[in-house]
Steps between C-alpha positions, in 0.01 A plus 500: 500500500442139397666573167804648672528221758474202265713665230797495739448131577385313190748530216513139383190293428149639457265637765154642441327674793121548489373778729150538653432792265557281195849624409754254357863566584773294333861447607805308385659407169224273367677172569378212718366455758178684421311598814175692543430650841162643606454738794144483631455845661662841529609443859690189390713722276592736783585235760710313243699812411548608862604161640561237227715282727199423721199580285580305182449172684201627697322627190558168327366309804185715502441473126535877454809436286453216256715347229275448197774381269800305623554412867595674822846346466542650152392839635762482776756385244435817298522722807826351629695447176653845504675524836524879503139545397378248756686678778347833402150350487500276808753647740482877485164607639377703801484203740841349426705703750244446776503125444879488503506685832237270653698196383822630655324576830303175513555299818654153498267207438410361841394136527133601523523735201688237297229243569225738387692573180550130427133419566394767247650301213589147605186411696279529194304193393757233413300403193599832344869403500421162346367687196840630393787354704687179423402171664741566790358849567833675458405868526837655411725542199561178307839415347468447126769272359369593153231753396224253410536283809170422670416683821503179704843399373640851547380502861670164559814649348471794744498264796805317363679828437442615856591164654825490301610832651408385849707181452266304726634178653340217700451597862477871428234696686331751267293810577268636229397859582173578325434139404193560282306183427788282612636373170859615543539369855361164391736493201806573712425198720348263246734559206800701622516260800513747789449348842207721599338832412299762682287739295356815658215701353249761615221367278239272655400370156858415403567335835200265471587408141868440583425272792250301298742444212786366714255281692392342171865457397585330830751773588329674790768380744779658295327802342319724746321830454413770752292817501784714626676828433859437394624720786354255752679190367751340736779251442783450255467394137755364255316652206261795476298583191254780435318527168263784413470619859760778527284726281248508788751584774500877436823698474482619863520135616796386287737521795276281717467248218873448440588511870241229566636286216855541634382392845327189364766389250766253615862618482558264206154560352383634164205728424327574170284813466280519189326836461358734240735795461568815303801579287422872504493751782304445823143623490177449690251223419235538235187640673254277312698185589525614862128571532357199320759221474798511740459748788814577696740374235806652339720389209865556594805606308841354580600837646223461760592140584879531516544734801272304734641169376855614574405587859326167563801269510397322180728502195388503138660199326302500174254727322293411194261734319215316327385714208168439321436173685221669696355654184470148355350375827243779510409448137422136580298599808308766308415266212390226739290744703327639191424150373308433826373850565137387529594281796671793671188712449293230671740503795500881528355749248572690180682785676731252670576333166587833340720583800683166474542530124648850541734375775640216289528716187664792682765285663573316176547829317720637779726193498524508122536875442606669824767437764348207690709182528552221754808489725632174642748571779703217651620583852729340757678599820840372387676493167629141527162324495445458126718371213748735340340487156140570412455190282393296803157663455472353151604158626243513779231606254579214262482248785169640623356488150582131488331447834192680365495284189537178695242583765235603244538218247186325377384172652706205374771721351855409588683765704744721313866410536666762716799691371822513698378814677161347577660180625727697730204689639303177553792346684535808717135474604589214733810673638509767768544856374855628484629851479670606180878510539664746260 
């Protein structure tokens, strides 16, 4: 049965499977990568064959499935290279239909359930995230301006990219839904020159870190954070941004999410939604990810977003699909985590480290080889709020890059000379915001 299962999946590359009885099974065409997989006991074989979608990760966590040659990422690379084979191995098994039904019948994420789900992942020891994230603790897809860009620079570029689509102006009031460790909200006030920002999170750890960072930066009067469900927010905001949070909403709560955003957004406001998405057909969440990493989450397709968005009163004004950017981000996270793995083991234990390594490797492989991407949706209530042509985003990004360069120059270095675009933006910082007139 192992021979039949892996023969359908591994056609490129080289996989050797060592069984508890001493058998050696080989698969593939002999090319790189070369991976050797050992299964520790007979029961491990059966649970893997019956439910690979859940059990592959569990067996690796428990050390009952080990990679003796190569890495867990290279194993996943081999298993996912052939799309048809991967589907037959991972998606067609006795539990698939049951899981799909449970997903479809799952209740909406209440505020209490959402907080429990967030605490499961985001209230871990903050020192863990310092092992692999950039200095600003951006825990979402970076924006790589070129493939070899450093993680820190790519995360700065992500913030610029988002701010350029929001077209933030002085005096604007910004809401950040799912504000993480506070870096984006601080950037929108400190660099993009918004008047004030409110970030809401359900993580106690993230809230404490966010408040401390803006206190140190002297921005606590203009950048505030609250432990609050987005549905409980009151007021009106000129700009709304949500990065890496929509994946946790759950498909049954999409209507509540967009209706809330429409209620909070000013009539002449702009919203930017940044979320992991699928380019294939809708399907339920991966059971291993749901159990161990992100309970209650769901990765949407555009066909799941569009109907509820259309009913909300918000209009889609721009859509960008970021391909492979998250694969590059996850590769950087995985390499940084592995380089400091001993520190993670001291914080938790070996099983946790194997779980985290599998999580980072599995997502990287899925973004590189399957249908996972990142959607950036720009939304407004009216179609006369933004410029007619899309090149204003590029102009905004150039100006923000100049601000970044000037605000992070070394001591004693003369400030960079602003370009015409940067000079216009600097001049506008002292002027009241004005609505675009087409």
